[in-house]
DSSP file (Angstrom, degrees, kcal/mol; ACC not computed):
  #  RESIDUE AA STRUCTURE BP1 BP2  ACC     N-H-->O    O-->H-N    N-H-->O    O-->H-N    TCO  KAPPA ALPHA  PHI   PSI    X-CA   Y-CA   Z-CA
    1    1 A M              0   0    0      0, 0.0     2,-0.2     0, 0.0     0, 0.0   0.000 360.0 360.0 360.0 141.7   19.6   -6.4   22.5
    2    2 A K        -     0   0    0      1,-0.1     3,-0.0     2,-0.0     0, 0.0  -0.491 360.0-161.0 -69.3 129.8   16.8   -7.7   20.3
    3    3 A E  S    S+     0   0    0     -2,-0.2     2,-0.6     1,-0.1    -1,-0.1   0.922  74.3  56.4 -78.8 -46.0   18.0   -8.8   16.9
    4    4 A N  S    S-     0   0    0     28,-0.1     2,-0.5    27,-0.0    -1,-0.1  -0.786  75.6-146.8 -96.4 123.2   14.6   -8.7   15.0
    5    5 A K        -     0   0    0     -2,-0.6    27,-2.2    85,-0.1    28,-1.7  -0.750   7.9-149.4 -89.2 127.8   12.7   -5.5   15.0
    6    6 A I  E     -a   33   0A   0     -2,-0.5    84,-2.7    26,-0.2    85,-1.9  -0.868  14.8-162.3 -98.2 124.4    9.0   -5.8   15.0
    7    7 A G  E     -ab  34  91A   0     26,-3.1    28,-2.7    -2,-0.6     2,-0.4  -0.740   5.4-167.8-105.9 155.0    7.2   -3.0   13.2
    8    8 A Y  E     +ab  35  92A   0     83,-1.7    85,-2.9    -2,-0.3     2,-0.3  -0.999  11.5 164.3-143.7 136.9    3.5   -2.0   13.4
    9    9 A T  E     -ab  36  93A   0     26,-1.8    28,-3.0    -2,-0.4     2,-0.3  -0.968  15.2-155.4-145.2 160.9    1.3    0.3   11.5
   10   10 A T  E     +a   37   0A   0     83,-0.5     2,-0.3    -2,-0.3    28,-0.2  -0.900  19.6 145.2-134.6 162.7   -2.4    0.8   11.2
   11   11 A G  E     -a   38   0A   0     26,-2.0    28,-2.6    -2,-0.3    64,-0.1  -0.954  52.0-114.7 179.8 168.1   -4.9    2.1    8.7
   12   12 A V        -     0   0    0     -2,-0.3    -1,-0.1    26,-0.2     3,-0.1   0.872  37.9-162.9 -79.7 -42.1   -8.4    1.8    7.3
   13   13 A F    >   +     0   0    0      1,-0.2     3,-0.5    -3,-0.1     2,-0.3   0.838  23.9 165.4  58.9  36.5   -6.9    0.8    3.9
   14   14 A D  T 3   +     0   0    0      1,-0.3    -1,-0.2     2,-0.0   119,-0.1  -0.667  68.0   7.4 -80.9 137.6  -10.3    1.6    2.2
   15   15 A L  T 3  S-     0   0    0     -2,-0.3    -1,-0.3     1,-0.1    -2,-0.1   0.981  99.5-129.4  51.5  64.1   -9.9    1.9   -1.6
   16   16 A F    <   +     0   0    0     -3,-0.5     2,-0.2     1,-0.1    -1,-0.1  -0.114  40.3 169.6 -49.1 130.9   -6.3    0.7   -1.4
   17   17 A H    >>  -     0   0    0     -3,-0.1     4,-1.9   110,-0.0     3,-0.7  -0.784  50.2 -82.2-139.5 179.5   -4.0    3.0   -3.3
   18   18 A I  H 3> S+     0   0    0      1,-0.3     4,-2.8    -2,-0.2     5,-0.2   0.792 122.0  60.6 -60.3 -31.4   -0.3    3.8   -4.0
   19   19 A G  H 3> S+     0   0    0      2,-0.2     4,-2.0     1,-0.2    -1,-0.3   0.907 105.5  47.9 -62.7 -41.1    0.0    5.9   -0.8
   20   20 A H  H <> S+     0   0    0     -3,-0.7     4,-2.3     2,-0.2    -2,-0.2   0.938 112.6  48.8 -62.1 -46.8   -1.0    2.8    1.3
   21   21 A L  H  X S+     0   0    0     -4,-1.9     4,-2.7     1,-0.2     5,-0.2   0.899 108.5  53.8 -62.0 -41.1    1.6    0.7   -0.7
   22   22 A N  H  X S+     0   0    0     -4,-2.8     4,-2.6     2,-0.2     5,-0.2   0.918 109.3  48.0 -59.5 -44.3    4.3    3.3   -0.1
   23   23 A I  H  X S+     0   0    0     -4,-2.0     4,-2.5     1,-0.2    -2,-0.2   0.940 113.8  46.6 -62.6 -47.1    3.8    3.3    3.6
   24   24 A L  H  X S+     0   0    0     -4,-2.3     4,-2.3     2,-0.2    -2,-0.2   0.903 114.0  47.9 -64.1 -41.5    3.8   -0.5    3.8
   25   25 A K  H  X S+     0   0    0     -4,-2.7     4,-1.6     2,-0.2    -1,-0.2   0.942 114.3  45.1 -64.7 -48.2    6.9   -0.8    1.6
   26   26 A K  H  X S+     0   0    0     -4,-2.6     4,-0.6    -5,-0.2    -2,-0.2   0.884 112.8  51.9 -64.8 -38.1    8.9    1.9    3.5
   27   27 A A  H >< S+     0   0    0     -4,-2.5     3,-1.5    -5,-0.2     4,-0.3   0.939 108.2  50.7 -62.9 -46.3    7.9    0.4    6.9
   28   28 A K  H >< S+     0   0    0     -4,-2.3     3,-1.1     1,-0.3    -1,-0.2   0.825 102.2  61.4 -63.3 -31.3    9.0   -3.1    5.9
   29   29 A E  H 3< S+     0   0    0     -4,-1.6    -1,-0.3     1,-0.2    -2,-0.2   0.719 107.6  46.0 -65.2 -19.8   12.4   -1.7    4.8
   30   30 A M  T << S+     0   0    0     -3,-1.5     2,-0.3    -4,-0.6    -1,-0.2   0.311 114.9  40.8-109.4   7.3   12.9   -0.5    8.4
   31   31 A C    <   -     0   0    0     -3,-1.1   -25,-0.2    -4,-0.3     3,-0.1  -0.954  66.5-132.6-147.5 168.2   11.9   -3.7   10.3
   32   32 A D  S    S+     0   0    0    -27,-2.2     2,-0.4     1,-0.3   -26,-0.2   0.782  97.0  27.0 -90.8 -30.5   12.2   -7.4   10.1
   33   33 A Y  E    S-a    6   0A   0    -28,-1.7   -26,-3.1     2,-0.0     2,-0.6  -0.982  72.2-157.1-139.0 120.2    8.6   -8.3   10.7
   34   34 A L  E     -a    7   0A   0     -2,-0.4    36,-2.1    34,-0.2    37,-1.6  -0.885   6.0-170.7-109.0 121.3    5.7   -6.0    9.9
   35   35 A I  E     -ac   8  71A   0    -28,-2.7   -26,-1.8    -2,-0.6     2,-0.5  -0.911   8.8-159.5-106.2 132.9    2.3   -6.2   11.6
   36   36 A V  E     -ac   9  72A   0     35,-2.8    37,-2.6    -2,-0.5     2,-0.7  -0.958   7.4-150.7-119.2 125.1   -0.5   -4.2   10.2
   37   37 A G  E     -ac  10  73A   0    -28,-3.0   -26,-2.0    -2,-0.5     2,-0.6  -0.841  12.3-159.1 -91.5 117.8   -3.7   -3.3   12.1
   38   38 A V  E     -ac  11  74A   0     35,-2.4    37,-2.8    -2,-0.7   -26,-0.2  -0.875  23.7-118.0 -99.1 124.2   -6.6   -2.9    9.7
   39   39 A S  E     - c   0  75A   0    -28,-2.6    37,-0.2    -2,-0.6    21,-0.1  -0.344  26.3-125.0 -63.6 133.5   -9.4   -0.8   11.3
   40   40 A T     >  -     0   0    0     35,-2.1     4,-2.3     1,-0.1     5,-0.2  -0.339  22.7-111.2 -71.7 160.5  -12.7   -2.6   11.7
   41   41 A D  H  > S+     0   0    0      1,-0.2     4,-2.3     2,-0.2     5,-0.2   0.887 119.2  53.5 -58.4 -39.8  -15.9   -1.2   10.2
   42   42 A E  H  > S+     0   0    0      2,-0.2     4,-1.9     1,-0.2    -1,-0.2   0.897 108.1  48.9 -64.8 -41.5  -17.1   -0.4   13.7
   43   43 A L  H  > S+     0   0    0     32,-0.2     4,-1.1     2,-0.2     5,-0.2   0.941 110.9  49.7 -64.0 -46.5  -14.0    1.5   14.6
   44   44 A V  H >X S+     0   0    0     -4,-2.3     4,-2.6     1,-0.2     3,-0.7   0.923 111.3  49.3 -58.7 -44.6  -14.1    3.6   11.5
   45   45 A F  H 3X S+     0   0    0     -4,-2.3     4,-1.6     1,-0.2    -1,-0.2   0.862 102.9  63.0 -63.0 -34.8  -17.8    4.4   12.0
   46   46 A S  H 3< S+     0   0    0     -4,-1.9    -1,-0.2     1,-0.2    -2,-0.2   0.790 120.5  19.6 -64.4 -28.6  -17.0    5.5   15.6
   47   47 A Y  H << S+     0   0    0     -4,-1.1    -1,-0.2    -3,-0.7    -2,-0.2   0.606 133.0  38.5-117.8 -15.1  -14.7    8.3   14.6
   48   48 A K  H  < S-     0   0    0     -4,-2.6    -3,-0.2    -5,-0.2    -2,-0.2   0.560  92.0-135.5-106.8 -12.8  -15.6    9.1   11.0
   49   49 A N  S  < S+     0   0    0     -4,-1.6     2,-0.3    -5,-0.5    -4,-0.2   0.786  76.9  80.0  60.6  29.6  -19.4    8.6   11.4
   50   50 A K  S    S-     0   0    0     -6,-0.4    -2,-0.2    -9,-0.1    -1,-0.2  -0.970  79.7-114.0-157.4 151.2  -19.5    6.6    8.1
   51   51 A K        -     0   0    0     -2,-0.3   -10,-0.1     1,-0.1    -9,-0.1  -0.551  38.7-102.1 -83.8 151.0  -18.6    3.0    7.1
   52   52 A P        -     0   0    0      0, 0.0    -1,-0.1     0, 0.0     4,-0.1  -0.318  25.1-125.2 -63.0 156.7  -15.8    2.3    4.8
   53   53 A I  S    S+     0   0    0      1,-0.1    -2,-0.0     2,-0.1   -39,-0.0   0.909 100.7  54.1 -69.7 -42.0  -16.7    1.5    1.2
   54   54 A I  S    S-     0   0    0      1,-0.0    -1,-0.1     2,-0.0     5,-0.1  -0.825  97.6-117.1 -95.2 126.9  -14.9   -1.8    1.3
   55   55 A P    >>  -     0   0    0      0, 0.0     4,-2.3     0, 0.0     3,-0.6  -0.222  26.8-107.6 -63.2 154.7  -15.9   -4.1    4.2
   56   56 A Y  H 3> S+     0   0    0      1,-0.2     4,-3.1     2,-0.2     5,-0.2   0.886 115.6  53.7 -49.2 -52.2  -13.3   -5.1    6.8
   57   57 A E  H 3> S+     0   0    0      1,-0.2     4,-1.8     2,-0.2    -1,-0.2   0.860 111.9  45.7 -58.4 -36.6  -12.8   -8.7    5.7
   58   58 A E  H <> S+     0   0    0     -3,-0.6     4,-2.1     2,-0.2    -1,-0.2   0.902 113.0  49.2 -72.7 -41.1  -12.1   -7.6    2.1
   59   59 A R  H  X S+     0   0    0     -4,-2.3     4,-2.4     1,-0.2    -2,-0.2   0.905 110.5  52.4 -62.4 -40.6   -9.7   -4.9    3.2
   60   60 A K  H  X S+     0   0    0     -4,-3.1     4,-2.5    -5,-0.2    -2,-0.2   0.920 109.0  48.9 -60.6 -45.4   -8.0   -7.4    5.5
   61   61 A K  H  X S+     0   0    0     -4,-1.8     4,-1.2    -5,-0.2    -1,-0.2   0.872 109.9  52.1 -64.2 -37.2   -7.5   -9.8    2.6
   62   62 A I  H  < S+     0   0    0     -4,-2.1     3,-0.5     2,-0.2     4,-0.4   0.949 112.4  44.5 -63.1 -48.3   -6.1   -7.1    0.4
   63   63 A V  H >< S+     0   0    0     -4,-2.4     3,-1.4     1,-0.2     6,-0.2   0.885 109.5  56.5 -65.8 -38.5   -3.5   -6.0    3.0
   64   64 A E  H 3< S+     0   0    0     -4,-2.5    -1,-0.2     1,-0.3    -2,-0.2   0.802 101.9  58.4 -61.0 -28.4   -2.6   -9.7    3.7
   65   65 A A  T 3< S+     0   0    0     -4,-1.2     2,-0.4    -3,-0.5    -1,-0.3   0.584  80.8 103.3 -80.2  -9.6   -1.8  -10.1    0.0
   66   66 A I  S X  S-     0   0    0     -3,-1.4     3,-1.8    -4,-0.4    -3,-0.0  -0.605  71.5-139.2 -77.7 129.0    0.8   -7.4    0.1
   67   67 A R  T 3  S+     0   0    0     -2,-0.4    -1,-0.1     1,-0.3    -3,-0.0   0.686  98.6  60.5 -65.3 -18.8    4.3   -8.9    0.1
   68   68 A Y  T 3  S+     0   0    0    -35,-0.0     2,-0.5   -47,-0.0    -1,-0.3   0.609  89.5  86.6 -82.0 -11.1    5.6   -6.4    2.6
   69   69 A V    <   +     0   0    0     -3,-1.8   -34,-0.1    -6,-0.2     3,-0.1  -0.784  47.7 178.8 -98.5 127.2    3.1   -7.4    5.2
   70   70 A D  S    S+     0   0    0    -36,-2.1     2,-0.3    -2,-0.5   -35,-0.2   0.758  71.3   5.5 -93.8 -29.6    3.9  -10.3    7.6
   71   71 A E  E     -c   35   0A   0    -37,-1.6   -35,-2.8     2,-0.0     2,-0.4  -0.989  58.5-151.3-156.6 143.5    0.8  -10.3    9.7
   72   72 A V  E     +c   36   0A   0     -2,-0.3   -35,-0.2   -37,-0.2   -37,-0.0  -0.972  16.6 178.6-119.7 134.7   -2.6   -8.5    9.8
   73   73 A V  E     -c   37   0A   0    -37,-2.6   -35,-2.4    -2,-0.4     2,-0.3  -0.936  35.0-101.7-128.2 153.0   -4.6   -7.9   13.0
   74   74 A P  E     -c   38   0A   0      0, 0.0     2,-0.8     0, 0.0   -35,-0.2  -0.559  24.5-143.8 -73.3 137.8   -7.9   -6.1   13.5
   75   75 A Q  E     +c   39   0A   0    -37,-2.8   -35,-2.1    -2,-0.3   -32,-0.2  -0.899  27.1 169.3 -99.3 107.9   -7.6   -2.6   14.9
   76   76 A I        +     0   0    0     -2,-0.8     2,-0.3   -37,-0.2    -1,-0.1   0.576  64.7  12.4 -99.2 -11.7  -10.6   -2.4   17.2
   77   77 A N  S    S-     0   0    0      2,-0.1    -1,-0.1     3,-0.0   -34,-0.1  -0.945  72.3-116.2-152.6 172.9   -9.7    0.9   18.9
   78   78 A R        +     0   0    0     -2,-0.3     2,-1.2    -3,-0.1     3,-0.1   0.217  69.5 124.0 -99.7  14.9   -7.2    3.7   18.4
   79   79 A D     >  -     0   0    0      1,-0.2     4,-1.9     2,-0.1     5,-0.1  -0.642  35.3-178.7 -80.6  98.4   -5.3    3.1   21.7
   80   80 A K  H  > S+     0   0    0     -2,-1.2     4,-2.1     1,-0.2    -1,-0.2   0.797  79.1  58.0 -70.7 -29.1   -1.7    2.7   20.5
   81   81 A L  H  > S+     0   0    0      2,-0.2     4,-1.8     1,-0.2    -1,-0.2   0.907 107.7  46.6 -67.4 -41.2   -0.4    2.0   24.0
   82   82 A E  H  > S+     0   0    0      2,-0.2     4,-2.0     1,-0.2    -2,-0.2   0.899 110.6  53.3 -65.2 -40.9   -2.7   -0.9   24.4
   83   83 A A  H  X S+     0   0    0     -4,-1.9     4,-3.1     1,-0.2     5,-0.4   0.906 107.7  51.1 -60.4 -41.0   -1.8   -2.2   21.0
   84   84 A Q  H  X S+     0   0    0     -4,-2.1     4,-2.1     1,-0.2    -1,-0.2   0.885 107.9  52.1 -65.8 -37.9    1.9   -2.1   22.0
   85   85 A K  H  < S+     0   0    0     -4,-1.8    -1,-0.2     1,-0.2    -2,-0.2   0.887 117.6  38.7 -63.1 -38.6    1.2   -4.0   25.2
   86   86 A Q  H  < S+     0   0    0     -4,-2.0    -2,-0.2    -5,-0.1    -1,-0.2   0.898 127.9  30.2 -79.6 -42.0   -0.6   -6.8   23.2
   87   87 A I  H  < S-     0   0    0     -4,-3.1    -3,-0.2    -5,-0.2    -2,-0.2   0.774  87.9-144.8 -93.4 -28.7    1.6   -6.9   20.1
   88   88 A R     <  +     0   0    0     -4,-2.1   -82,-0.2    -5,-0.4    -4,-0.1   0.900  32.2 173.2  65.6  44.9    5.0   -5.9   21.6
   89   89 A F        -     0   0    0     -6,-0.1   -82,-0.2    -5,-0.1    -1,-0.2  -0.452  30.5-152.5 -81.2 157.8    6.3   -4.0   18.6
   90   90 A D  S    S+     0   0    0    -84,-2.7    27,-2.2     1,-0.3     2,-0.4   0.724  79.4  31.7 -97.8 -30.3    9.5   -2.0   18.6
   91   91 A I  E     -bd   7 117A   0    -85,-1.9   -83,-1.7    25,-0.2     2,-0.5  -0.989  63.2-157.1-134.1 137.1    8.7    0.6   16.0
   92   92 A M  E     -bd   8 118A   0     25,-2.9    27,-2.9    -2,-0.4     2,-0.5  -0.970  12.0-151.7-114.9 131.5    5.4    2.2   15.0
   93   93 A F  E     +bd   9 119A   0    -85,-2.9   -83,-0.5    -2,-0.5     2,-0.3  -0.868  20.0 172.2-105.0 132.9    5.1    3.6   11.5
   94   94 A V  E     - d   0 120A   0     25,-2.4    27,-3.1    -2,-0.5     2,-0.1  -0.988  38.4-102.2-139.9 143.9    2.7    6.5   11.0
   95   95 A G  E >   - d   0 121A   0     -2,-0.3     3,-2.2    25,-0.2     4,-0.3  -0.418  34.2-122.6 -63.2 141.4    1.9    8.8    8.1
   96   96 A D  G >  S+     0   0    0     25,-3.3     3,-0.8     1,-0.3    -1,-0.1   0.597 105.4  78.4 -68.4  -7.9    3.6   12.2    8.6
   97   97 A D  G 3  S+     0   0    0     24,-0.3    -1,-0.3     1,-0.2    -2,-0.1   0.671  93.0  53.5 -69.9 -14.2    0.2   13.9    8.3
   98   98 A W  G X  S+     0   0    0     -3,-2.2     3,-2.3     2,-0.1     6,-0.4   0.553  79.4 120.3 -92.5 -11.0   -0.4   12.7   11.9
   99   99 A K  T <  S+     0   0    0     -3,-0.8     3,-0.1    -4,-0.3    -3,-0.0  -0.319  81.7  14.3 -60.6 131.9    2.8   14.3   13.3
  100  100 A G  T 3  S+     0   0    0      1,-0.3    -1,-0.3     2,-0.1    -2,-0.1   0.384  93.5 138.2  85.2  -3.8    2.0   16.8   16.0
  101  101 A S    <>  -     0   0    0     -3,-2.3     4,-2.7     1,-0.1    -1,-0.3  -0.350  67.0-114.9 -71.4 156.7   -1.6   15.6   16.4
  102  102 A K  H  > S+     0   0    0      1,-0.2     4,-1.6     2,-0.2     5,-0.3   0.914 114.8  54.2 -56.6 -45.3   -3.0   15.2   19.9
  103  103 A L  H  > S+     0   0    0      1,-0.2     4,-1.2     2,-0.2    -1,-0.2   0.919 117.1  34.1 -57.4 -47.7   -3.2   11.4   19.5
  104  104 A F  H  > S+     0   0    0     -6,-0.4     4,-2.6     2,-0.2    -1,-0.2   0.763 109.3  62.1 -87.9 -24.9    0.4   10.9   18.5
  105  105 A S  H  X S+     0   0    0     -4,-2.7     4,-1.5     2,-0.2    -1,-0.2   0.940 110.5  42.0 -62.5 -45.2    2.1   13.6   20.6
  106  106 A A  H  X S+     0   0    0     -4,-1.6     4,-1.7    -5,-0.3    -2,-0.2   0.895 114.4  51.9 -66.7 -40.3    0.9   11.9   23.8
  107  107 A T  H  X S+     0   0    0     -4,-1.2     4,-2.9    -5,-0.3     5,-0.2   0.902 105.1  55.8 -64.0 -42.1    1.7    8.4   22.4
  108  108 A E  H  X S+     0   0    0     -4,-2.6     4,-2.2     1,-0.2    -1,-0.2   0.919 106.6  50.3 -55.8 -46.4    5.3    9.5   21.5
  109  109 A K  H  X S+     0   0    0     -4,-1.5     4,-0.9     1,-0.2    -1,-0.2   0.910 113.8  44.4 -60.8 -44.0    5.9   10.6   25.1
  110  110 A E  H  X S+     0   0    0     -4,-1.7     4,-0.7     1,-0.2     3,-0.5   0.903 112.0  52.2 -68.5 -41.9    4.7    7.2   26.5
  111  111 A F  H >X>S+     0   0    0     -4,-2.9     5,-2.2     1,-0.2     3,-1.1   0.875 101.0  61.7 -63.4 -37.4    6.5    5.2   23.9
  112  112 A K  H ><5S+     0   0    0     -4,-2.2     3,-1.0     1,-0.3    -1,-0.2   0.863  96.1  61.3 -57.1 -36.2    9.8    6.9   24.7
  113  113 A K  H 3<5S+     0   0    0     -4,-0.9    -1,-0.3    -3,-0.5    -2,-0.2   0.820 113.1  35.3 -60.8 -31.8    9.6    5.6   28.3
  114  114 A S  H <<5S-     0   0    0     -3,-1.1    -1,-0.2    -4,-0.7    -2,-0.2   0.287 117.3-106.1-108.4   9.5    9.7    2.0   27.0
  115  115 A G  T <<5 +     0   0    0     -3,-1.0     2,-0.5    -4,-0.5    -3,-0.2   0.646  69.2 145.1  80.2  14.4   12.1    2.5   24.1
  116  116 A V      < -     0   0    0     -5,-2.2     2,-0.3    -6,-0.1    -1,-0.3  -0.748  37.6-146.3 -88.5 132.2    9.4    2.2   21.4
  117  117 A E  E     -d   91   0A   0    -27,-2.2   -25,-2.9    -2,-0.5     2,-0.5  -0.743   6.2-151.2-100.3 142.7   10.1    4.5   18.4
  118  118 A I  E     -d   92   0A   0     -2,-0.3     2,-0.5   -27,-0.2   -25,-0.2  -0.969  12.3-166.7-109.6 126.1    7.6    6.2   16.2
  119  119 A I  E     -d   93   0A   0    -27,-2.9   -25,-2.4    -2,-0.5     2,-0.6  -0.960  10.3-147.5-113.6 124.1    8.7    6.8   12.6
  120  120 A Y  E     -d   94   0A   0     -2,-0.5   -25,-0.2   -27,-0.2   -27,-0.1  -0.806  14.6-157.0 -92.4 122.0    6.7    9.3   10.6
  121  121 A L  E     -d   95   0A   0    -27,-3.1   -25,-3.3    -2,-0.6   -24,-0.3  -0.743  29.9 -90.4-100.5 147.3    6.6    8.3    6.9
  122  122 A P        -     0   0    0      0, 0.0     2,-0.3     0, 0.0    -1,-0.1  -0.275  37.7-124.2 -61.1 134.4    5.9   10.8    4.1
  123  123 A Y        -     0   0    0      1,-0.1     2,-0.9   -28,-0.0  -104,-0.0  -0.572  26.8-115.5 -72.9 137.0    2.3   11.2    3.1
  124  124 A T    >   -     0   0    0     -2,-0.3     3,-1.5     3,-0.1  -105,-0.1  -0.684  34.9-131.3 -80.0 107.9    1.8   10.6   -0.7
  125  125 A K  T 3  S+     0   0    0     -2,-0.9     3,-0.1     1,-0.2    -1,-0.0  -0.279  84.7  19.1 -62.4 140.1    0.6   13.9   -2.0
  126  126 A G  T 3  S+     0   0    0      1,-0.2     2,-0.5     0, 0.0    -1,-0.2   0.468 102.2 101.2  83.0   2.0   -2.5   13.9   -4.2
  127  127 A T    <   +     0   0    0     -3,-1.5     2,-0.3  -110,-0.0    -1,-0.2  -0.977  39.3 151.9-124.5 125.3   -3.7   10.5   -3.0
  128  128 A S     >  -     0   0    0     -2,-0.5     4,-2.4     1,-0.1     5,-0.2  -0.946  40.6-150.1-155.0 128.4   -6.4   10.1   -0.5
  129  129 A S  H  > S+     0   0    0     -2,-0.3     4,-3.1     1,-0.2     5,-0.2   0.857 103.9  57.7 -63.0 -33.8   -9.0    7.4    0.2
  130  130 A T  H  > S+     0   0    0      2,-0.2     4,-2.4     1,-0.2    -1,-0.2   0.937 108.5  44.2 -62.8 -46.3  -11.3   10.1    1.5
  131  131 A V  H  > S+     0   0    0      2,-0.2     4,-2.2     1,-0.2    -2,-0.2   0.921 115.1  49.4 -64.3 -43.5  -11.2   12.0   -1.8
  132  132 A L  H  X S+     0   0    0     -4,-2.4     4,-2.3     1,-0.2    -2,-0.2   0.929 113.1  45.8 -61.0 -45.7  -11.6    8.8   -3.7
  133  133 A S  H  X S+     0   0    0     -4,-3.1     4,-2.5     2,-0.2    -1,-0.2   0.885 111.8  51.3 -68.3 -37.5  -14.6    7.7   -1.7
  134  134 A E  H  X S+     0   0    0     -4,-2.4     4,-2.1    -5,-0.2    -1,-0.2   0.902 110.6  49.7 -64.1 -39.8  -16.3   11.1   -1.8
  135  135 A T  H  X S+     0   0    0     -4,-2.2     4,-2.2     2,-0.2    -2,-0.2   0.918 111.6  48.1 -63.8 -44.3  -15.9   11.1   -5.6
  136  136 A L  H  X S+     0   0    0     -4,-2.3     4,-2.8     1,-0.2    -2,-0.2   0.901 109.9  52.2 -62.9 -41.5  -17.4    7.7   -5.8
  137  137 A R  H  X S+     0   0    0     -4,-2.5     4,-2.6     2,-0.2    -1,-0.2   0.899 109.4  49.7 -61.7 -40.7  -20.3    8.7   -3.6
  138  138 A K  H  X>S+     0   0    0     -4,-2.1     5,-2.7     2,-0.2     4,-0.5   0.910 112.1  47.7 -64.2 -42.0  -21.0   11.7   -5.8
  139  139 A I  H ><5S+     0   0    0     -4,-2.2     3,-0.9     3,-0.2    -2,-0.2   0.936 113.6  47.7 -62.8 -45.9  -20.9    9.5   -8.9
  140  140 A R  H 3<5S+     0   0    0     -4,-2.8    -2,-0.2     1,-0.2    -1,-0.2   0.893 114.1  46.4 -61.3 -41.4  -23.2    7.0   -7.3
  141  141 A D  H 3<5S-     0   0    0     -4,-2.6    -1,-0.2    -5,-0.2    -2,-0.2   0.449 113.4-117.4 -84.5   0.0  -25.6    9.7   -6.1
  142  142 A G  T <<5       0   0    0     -3,-0.9    -3,-0.2    -4,-0.5    -4,-0.1   0.748 360.0 360.0  74.4  23.1  -25.6   11.4   -9.5
  143  143 A A      <       0   0    0     -5,-2.7    -4,-0.2    -6,-0.2    -5,-0.1   0.466 360.0 360.0 -86.6 360.0  -24.2   14.6   -8.2
């Protein structure tokens, strides 16, 4: 049996806030080595149709500076099965707002076959990068 558990989580981490920190802290408490995939600007644009406010390289540096994070990798697509093949993590941590989603329901089934666990961590209520960025855009645009 493997002694050290490798954990993996992903995110955009735009406008880093307490919800991001909570996920990273809780994830690190449940694994020995935490790898974080930070979404590239291109990936974010591909599914949100807008660029993050903070560019990828800056978001990456912010996440690297968090003491709970052991390694940061670029997330260039949302294929969690491919990520697991490349990174070889034992546990994937995901915000519980994704539980039951099409993306993660299928991933859970595939991960079970190889013994990879998905742990859903509580979403921090009242905190959202989307809300923060929309508010900033309104301020910037004078709305």
